[in-house]
N, C-alpha and C positions, 0 to 999 in steps of 0.2 A: 344411525349407518347403514349405508347400502348393503346389501347380504350377497355374496358372493353368487351369480347363479354356475348352474351345472356346465351351459354352453358355454365356450369362450371367446371374451370379448373385451371389449376395451372401455376407458372410464368414460364414461359419460358426462361425467363434471369437463372432461375438458374436450368435446367435439366441436363447442364455437371457436376454443383456440386452434384445433388444427383446419377447419374449410374455412376460416375469415384468410382473405388474399392478405401477403407480408411478404416481405424480402429477409425480414431477418423474425425469428419466431425466438421469445423467450422466454426461457420455463424453469424457474426457480423455485424453490423452497425447501421444506426439513425433509428430514428420511422420511422410509416406508412411505412417501405418497405417490408412487408410483411412474415416478417424469421418465425417467428411464425406458422403465417398461414399456409405458403407452409409445413412444417414441419409436419404440424397437416396431410395435404392432402395427402402427402406422405407416412407417417405413418398407417393411413386407406387404402391407396392403397396396402401396404405392407401385411395389415394385412389381407387382401380379399382374397390373393392368396396362401401364406404362414403361417402356425403357427409357429407365435411370441411370444413372452412377452416383454413386450415395459414397463421398468420401467421409470415413469416420476417424476421426483425430481423440487424443489427449494428449496432455503434455507428456505423458512417462510411458512406454509400452515397449517394453522388454523381451515379451514373448505374445502372440495372440491373443491368448486364454487374458491375458489385463485388457483387452477392448471390449466393446460391445459384441466381438464376435460371438460367444457365450450367449447374449440374452438375445440375440438374433437367431441364434441355432434353437433358443428354447420357442422361442414365437412360434416359427416354424413346424415346430413337433408340437406345441401347445393346440395350433390350429389345421393340425395333420396336415401339411402343405410340402412334406419331405419329396413327394414326387416332381413338385413342381421344384425345387430348387436341387442345386449341387452344392455342397459345403465345401467347399477345397481347405488346402492346409492354413493357404492364404488369403482368400475371397471366397466372395458368396456368390451367387451365380444365379439367377432365375432360368431355367431352359424354357420357357415359355414364351417370354419377353427378350431375355438377354440382359435383364438389367444387370447389375455387379455393383458388389461392397466392397472399397478399398480400407484400409484398416491402416495408419500412421501413428509414429509418437511423433508429436512437436521436437520436443526436444532437439533430436539427432538427426530429424526427416524435415527440417524446414525448408532445405535448401532445393533437396527433391520433388517436394509438394508443388512447390513454386512452379513445376517445370508439367503440371499432371492436367490436363485437358480437361475440358466437355464435362466440368462438374456441375450436377440438377441441386444436389442438395452435400451440404457441408453439416457433417452433424459435430458437434464440439462437445462432448465429454463431460464432465470435472470443469468446466471452463472459466470456474474461479482463481484456476492459475494460468489461463491466456494471459499474455502479455500485451502491451502494448503492441511493442514492436514485431512480434509475430502476426496481429492481427493483420498491421498493415502490410502485411506480406500475403496472407491470407484473402484479404478480402478484394483483392484483386485479380486473385488465381480465381476465385470463383466471379467468373463474369459473364456467363452464360445468361443467353436472355430467358428471364421468367427464373433463377437460380434460390435457392433460397440458403439460409445459413440457420440452424438452430443453435440454440445457446441452451443446455442443459447442467444444470450446478445447485447445489447443496450452497450457501453463501455462508464463506469463510472472514473476511474481515470488511469493514465498511469503506476500506481504501483500497481494496483491488479494483484493479483495470477496470471488469467486465462488469463488476456490479455499479461503479461509476458511469460507466458509459451507455449499459444497454438498460436499465434499472433504473437508475435515478436520473438518467438526460437520453431515454432512447433518441435516436436518430431518426429521420421521416420512414414512413412504411416497416414500421417494427410494432408487432404485437408483444408484450408482456405479460405471463400470467403467474401468478404466486399461486402453490397448491402444497397442501401441509395432509399431514396423516389421515385427516377428519373428514377429507373428502376421497377418500380411496378404499373400493367396495370390495379391493381384494387383502383387507388387511385381518392379519389371524387374529386369533384371541390371541395367543401367547403374545405377540408382537404389540398387543395393546396392552398389554400388563405392562412388559415393560418399560413404553412407552408415559403409562399412569406412574409406574415407582420413580422413573425419574423425575416425573413434572413433583412429587412427594418432595424425594430426596435432595433435589439438588434444583430449582428452579432456572437457575440461570442457564444451566447445562438443554435445559429442555427448550427454555425459550430458542436457544443457539441453535440445538441440533433438531429439534422436532419440530420448531415453528419457524425454523427458516431464518429466522434476525442474525445478521451478519457481528461478529465480534467488534466493538471500538479497538482493543487492544490485541496487538502485535505481540507474542510471547518474548519474540527475537528481537524487538525494537529496546532501543534503547530509552525512547521518550514513550511513555504508554500516552495513546488518543486522552483515554480519560482524564490522563493529568493537566493536559490543554487544554479542555472544555473548562476543567474545574478551575483554571486560572484567570479565567475569561469572567468579568469582574468583579473577581473576588476582593480586593482591594475594597467594594462597596460591601459585598457582604459580611467581610472582617470587621469595617467600619474604621477601616485604616487610614488616614491621610494621608498619600504618600507626597515625598520631597526628595530629593539629591539634582544630583550631576545629569546635563542634557548630552545623550549621547545618539551618534549616528553610526547603525552598523553598515559597512557599503561592501556588497559581494558583485564585483565585476564581472560581466560575461569573457566568457574565452572561447568560444568561436560564434560560428555563424546562427546556430540554430538555440544558444544558451540568452537569457537574460541578465539585464541588472537589476538591481534590488535595494532596498534600504530599508532599513527598522530603526524606527528613532523610541528612546527609552529616555524617561526622566526617572532619577532612582531604581527603582524597582519596577516600574512601571512601563510597558510596552506602548506608546501611545499613537505611534500612526507607520504605515507600512505603505513603501512605492513599489513600484515594477514596469519595465519599460524595455524594449526590445533596442539592442545596438549594438552593431558592429564592432571587432575588435578595432581596426580602424580610427572607431570613434570615441576615443577613448578620453581624449579635449572635452568633449562635446557630454560626455556622461559625467566626469567627473566638474564642469561649471555646473552642471544641474544641480548635482550633490553639495558642490561648495556653496551655491544663493543658500538652499534655503537653511544650510547649517552657518552661515552667516547671520541672515534671518533670525534665528533662534539661539544661535549661541551657541553651540552645541560641537563638542568635540569627536571629527569623523575618524573612526575606526576602519581600516579598510583591509580586505585579503591582498598580501602584498605578493602573491606566489604567483607567477605566469605573467600574463596581460596587465595584473592588477600592481606589479613592482613598480611598474610609473606613475603611477597614481602619487606619490607622495611628491615627485618634483613639478605634477600637474599644479596641484593645491600649492605651492610654492611660489610658480608661477602667476597663480591667481591672488598673488597676497594673504592666504591662508595658512596660518603655522596651525593651527590647531587641530592636529593629525595624527593618528598614531598605526603603525605596522602589526598586524598580524600575520605571523609565519604561521601557517595548518599545521606544517609538516616539521615543526621547529620541534628540540628537546624539551621534555617537560620541563615544570616551573615546581620548585624546591625538591630536587630528585631523592633527599634525603629524607625526606619527613615523609611520616605515615600517611596512611591513606585515607583514613578516618579517623574519628573520635574514638572508637573502641580499638582500634589498632595502636593509638597514642599512648593507651592507659598499659598494652604491653611493655615488659623488658624489652631495649632497642633490638636484642639480637631478632626476638620474635613477630615484628613488626614487618607489615609488609608496607615497602616501600613504593612514592610515585612513581619512581624509576623503573621496578619490578611491575608495574602493574597497569601502566599508561604505555603505548606504543609512541605518543607524542602528544603534543599539544593540544592538538586536535581533540584526542578522544579525551583527554581531561578536561577540555573546557566543554564536551557533548556530556559527560558524567556531572560535571557539579553544576550546569544548568537541570537536566534531568533531574537531579537530585533535590533540588532548589521549586520545581514545578511537582513532583512528588510532593515535597513538605506544602505545599499550595493545598494539592488534593485531601491530607489529611487535616489541616486546617478545616477548610471546607466540610469537608464529610465526617468528620470522626473529630472535631472539635480538640483536634490537636493543638499544643502553643507552642510558636517560634517566633523569636525575631522576625522582625522587617527584613531583613537584611540575608535571611534563611529562606524566603522564600520567591516569587515572581507572580506578577499579574498583567494581565492583558485586556486592553481597553475594546469595549465592543464595538465602538466610534471606529476600529480601525477597517481599512476596506481590506481585500485578500484575505478577511480570517480565517474560508476555506482551505484557500492554499497552503495560509501558515500549519494550520491543522496537519494536512497531510503531509506536508513535507516535514514536519518536524516528527511525527510519530512514523515514519515510514524507514529511514535508516536502521542497519540492524546493528548487534553486534559483530564484530568481528575481531580474526586474533592475528599477531603477526608469526614468525618461526619461530621466538622466543615465549610465546604464548600468552603475550602480551596485548590488553583488549585496543581495539582501534574500532571507528567508523569505516562502516562499511563505504567502499570508494564511489568513485563515480562513473567509473568504468561499470563494478559489478551491479550497481543500481540501473544500469543502462542496458547491461544483460536481462535485467528483471522488467525492461519495457517504461522503468520510470527516470524521468527527466532528471538534470541537476536540481538539488535542493537549493535554490538563490537566496529566498526569502526564509529560508529556514538556516542558512549558514549567517546571512545578515542580521539574523535574532541573535544565534549566540554570540556574535560580534559589538551584539548594541549590550549585552548582558554580560562581559568578560570581567572576571573581579579585577581588581585594582593591580596587583602584583601582576596579570597576566600581561598587563602594559608597561610594566616598568619594571623589569626582572632585578633590576639592581635594588629595589627598595627589599628584597625578598621580605616582604607584608605575606601573614601566610594564617589563615583562620580555617582549622582542619573540620571538613562537614561528613554528617550521617549520610556513607552511600552504600551500608550495607543494603544487599539485597538487587542490588542495580547489574 
C-alpha cells in the first residue's frame, strides 16, 4: 500500500483513467477506494485551467450538503485554492476562469436539467441509481463538443441499468476502470482494520461492499436472481427425468414499444423462449405465429387476456385451434378461503392467513407460487433439500434469451395495495425505474401456472411453502 505524502495529491493509480480521451468515464468499485475524492480533485484541476460548466447530479438531493458540493469544497481547501474559488450557497465558481459547478437531484429536477445548456462535464455520483429513462434525457442534454459524462458508483445489483449499460456492455468511446481500497494510497489504518474485520466476519459483505462486486439478489424482489440461476439445468444436476403436459405462455405486446413473448414448458421444465416486435394492429399475425408452433408441438396456449390480449382467444378459434386458456392477471385469487401455505393450514381455521387476505390478485398469487418453486429448486441444488418434482421448476440452458428471462424475473418488487395485500410491482412503476415491460417473465409465469389457475371450477388446491417470501 502506498503511503500518503504530506503534500496534497491525487491517486496516481487513476492517472491513465483521467488522461485517456473518452466521452464516457466509468469509475466503479468498492467503498474506501478514493473514486469520488479523485473525481473532485480532477474537476477542480480542470476548472482552474479552462472555463468549464460541470453538472453534478445524484438521484436524491434534498439539500446541497447531500451533493458532491462538500467534497469539492474539501478538495479546494486541501489544495489551498480558497482564493481561486467562490463557494456560494448553491454553486461553486472559479474566480479566475469563470468555471462553475451546478448541483441537482435527478428525481425531482430531471425536467429542469433538460433545459440546461453548455455543459462540459456531467458528473453522475452514485450512478447505480440512474435509470434508463433518466439517461435517455441526460445523454442528449450533454451535447457540447468534447463534453464528457462521468459515472462514479459502488455497484449495487447486477441488474442495475448503469452496471449493465456501462460496465458489462460499454458503448464506444467509453473508458471503464474498477478500483478498490487496495489501490487507495490515502486509506487510514482505522479504515483498513474495519475492512479486514469485515473480510473475516462476513466474506459476502466484504466482497460486495469493499471489492465492488454487484449483488445477484435485490432484497425487495419477489424472485431472487440466484434462484433463477440455480434452476438452469437443475433437472440434470438433480438427475430428474422431466415429463408432463406441454404449454406455451403468451404475453401480448400492448403498445408500440412493447414486445410479444412466448415461453414453452414441458411439465416443470422451461424448454424454449421466443421474443419479437409487434404492433397492436398485428395481433392476428402474432397469434398465427404462436398458433403454428403450438399446433406443431401440441401445446396448450395460455395467454394474457387483459387489454390487447383479450381478442387472442377469438383469433385462435378463427385459426381452428381450440387448445387455449385465458389468464386474467388482475382477477380474483384462486381458493380465496384456503390457507396460504402448509404451516398456516396446520393452524386453527380462525388463525389462518387466507389467500384472499394475503394476495391482491391472481397475478400476485401466481408470481409468489412460482417464486416458491424456484426457491425450492435453489435449496435442492445448493442445500440438498428434498422436494417433489411438482414443487420445483427447471430451465433448460438451450433456451434463447436466458439473460433476458433472468433479469425480467428478478426485477419486479413486492408491492402492496390499500388493504395491505401483496402485489407485483406494476408496469407503470417499473417504467418509472426505467425498466421495460417484463414480457418474457409474464410468459414464463403463464407457462408454469398450477392447473387450478386455468380451471377455477375444479378448485384443485395444493398448499405450498411460501414462508419468507
